[in-house]
C-alpha positions in Angstrom: -9.3 -54.6 17.1 -10.5 -51.7 14.8 -13.9 -53.3 14.4 -14.2 -53.8 18.1 -13.3 -50.2 18.8 -15.7 -48.9 16.1 -18.5 -51.1 17.6 -17.7 -49.8 21.1 -17.9 -46.2 19.8 -21.1 -46.9 18.0 -22.6 -48.5 21.2 -21.5 -45.5 23.2 -23.1 -43.1 20.8 -26.3 -45.2 20.8 -26.3 -45.4 24.5 -25.9 -41.6 24.8 -28.7 -41.1 22.4 -31.0 -43.5 24.3 -30.0 -41.8 27.5 -31.0 -38.4 26.1 -34.4 -39.8 25.2 -34.9 -41.4 28.6 -33.4 -39.0 31.1 -32.5 -35.8 29.3 -29.3 -35.7 31.3 -26.9 -36.6 28.5 -26.4 -34.4 25.5 -24.5 -35.4 22.3 -23.0 -32.4 20.5 -21.3 -32.7 17.1 -19.0 -29.8 16.4 -18.9 -28.7 12.8 -15.4 -28.7 11.2 -13.7 -25.3 11.2 -13.9 -23.5 7.9 -10.2 -22.7 8.4 -9.1 -26.3 8.7 -6.2 -26.7 6.3 -5.4 -23.0 6.4 -2.4 -21.8 8.5 -0.8 -18.5 9.0 3.0 -18.7 9.4 5.5 -16.0 10.4 9.1 -16.3 9.5 12.0 -14.0 10.3 14.9 -13.6 7.9 17.9 -11.3 7.5 19.6 -10.0 4.4 23.0 -8.3 4.0 22.6 -5.3 1.7 21.1 -6.2 -1.6 22.2 -9.8 -1.7 19.4 -12.2 -2.7 17.9 -14.5 0.0 15.5 -17.4 -0.2 12.2 -16.7 1.6 10.2 -19.9 1.1 10.0 -23.0 -1.0 7.4 -25.6 -1.6 7.0 -28.9 -3.5 4.6 -31.8 -3.6 6.3 -35.2 -4.2 5.2 -38.8 -4.1 7.5 -41.3 -2.2 8.8 -42.4 -5.6 9.9 -38.8 -6.2 7.3 -38.1 -8.9 5.3 -34.9 -8.7 2.0 -35.1 -6.8 -0.4 -32.4 -8.2 0.5 -28.8 -8.6 1.5 -26.8 -5.6 1.3 -23.0 -5.9 3.2 -20.1 -4.4 2.4 -16.4 -5.0 3.1 -13.0 -3.5 0.0 -11.4 -1.9 1.9 -8.4 -0.4 4.9 -7.0 -2.1 7.8 -5.6 0.0 8.1 -1.8 0.3 11.9 -1.7 0.0 12.8 -4.5 -2.4 11.6 -7.0 -4.8 10.4 -10.7 -4.7 10.7 -13.2 -7.5 9.1 -16.6 -7.7 11.3 -19.2 -9.3 9.7 -22.3 -10.8 12.8 -24.2 -11.8 13.5 -27.7 -10.3 15.6 -27.5 -7.1 17.1 -29.7 -4.4 14.7 -30.0 -1.5 15.8 -31.6 1.8 13.1 -34.1 2.9 12.9 -35.0 6.6 14.2 -38.4 7.7 11.3 -40.8 8.1 9.1 -39.0 5.6 9.4 -41.7 3.1 10.9 -39.2 0.7 14.5 -39.0 2.0 15.8 -40.5 -1.2 14.2 -37.6 -3.2 16.6 -35.2 -1.5 19.3 -36.4 -4.0 17.3 -35.3 -7.0 16.0 -31.9 -8.2 12.2 -31.8 -7.8 9.6 -29.5 -9.3 8.2 -26.7 -7.1 8.5 -23.0 -6.3 10.9 -20.8 -4.5 10.5 -17.2 -3.5 13.6 -14.9 -3.4 13.9 -11.4 -2.0 16.4 -8.7 -2.9 16.5 -5.4 -1.0 16.7 -2.0 -2.8 20.3 -0.7 -3.2 21.4 1.1 -0.1 18.3 0.2 2.0 18.8 -0.8 5.6 15.9 -1.6 8.0 12.7 -3.7 8.2 10.8 -5.1 5.2 7.9 -7.5 5.0 6.6 -9.9 2.4 3.4 -12.0 2.5 3.3 -15.1 0.4 0.6 -17.7 -0.1 1.3 -21.4 -0.9 -1.0 -24.3 -1.5 -0.7 -28.0 -1.7 -2.8 -30.4 -3.9 -4.1 -32.1 -0.7 -5.9 -28.9 0.4 -3.4 -27.2 2.7 -3.0 -23.5 2.2 -0.4 -21.4 4.1 -0.1 -17.7 4.3 3.5 -16.9 5.1 4.5 -13.5 6.5 8.2 -13.0 6.1 9.8 -10.2 8.3 13.1 -9.2 6.8 15.9 -7.4 8.7 18.0 -5.8 6.0 21.5 -4.9 7.3 
């Protein structure tokens, strides 16, 4: 079935190319891949009560057998104006989605990174943190975290 589909697509491409040469009515355009493929900007809203620590983001990269897959990264690219952020690299429990093939890994601590925020003492209002995380398979996320400190 796959070979038949591939042959049909190849035939269609060849036909289109021949048609261009004969009638100039058909045009085959190949779009280049976007340079931002694999890069995503994400916005997250969080709330904090006073100066209690909250988790902003976490990432890990795990094989289905729960062993590490490469080295994910997590860093702060914009510090908050009214608090502090720490990146924790200690193993932690990560909840993997059902059907991901990694559900059983949720029962074990896995290596990865977590970002935590703590507001300055007495501060109430809006704060913002920008993080950047990457995965070994080439995905990079820029995470903007808007924090409502109450």
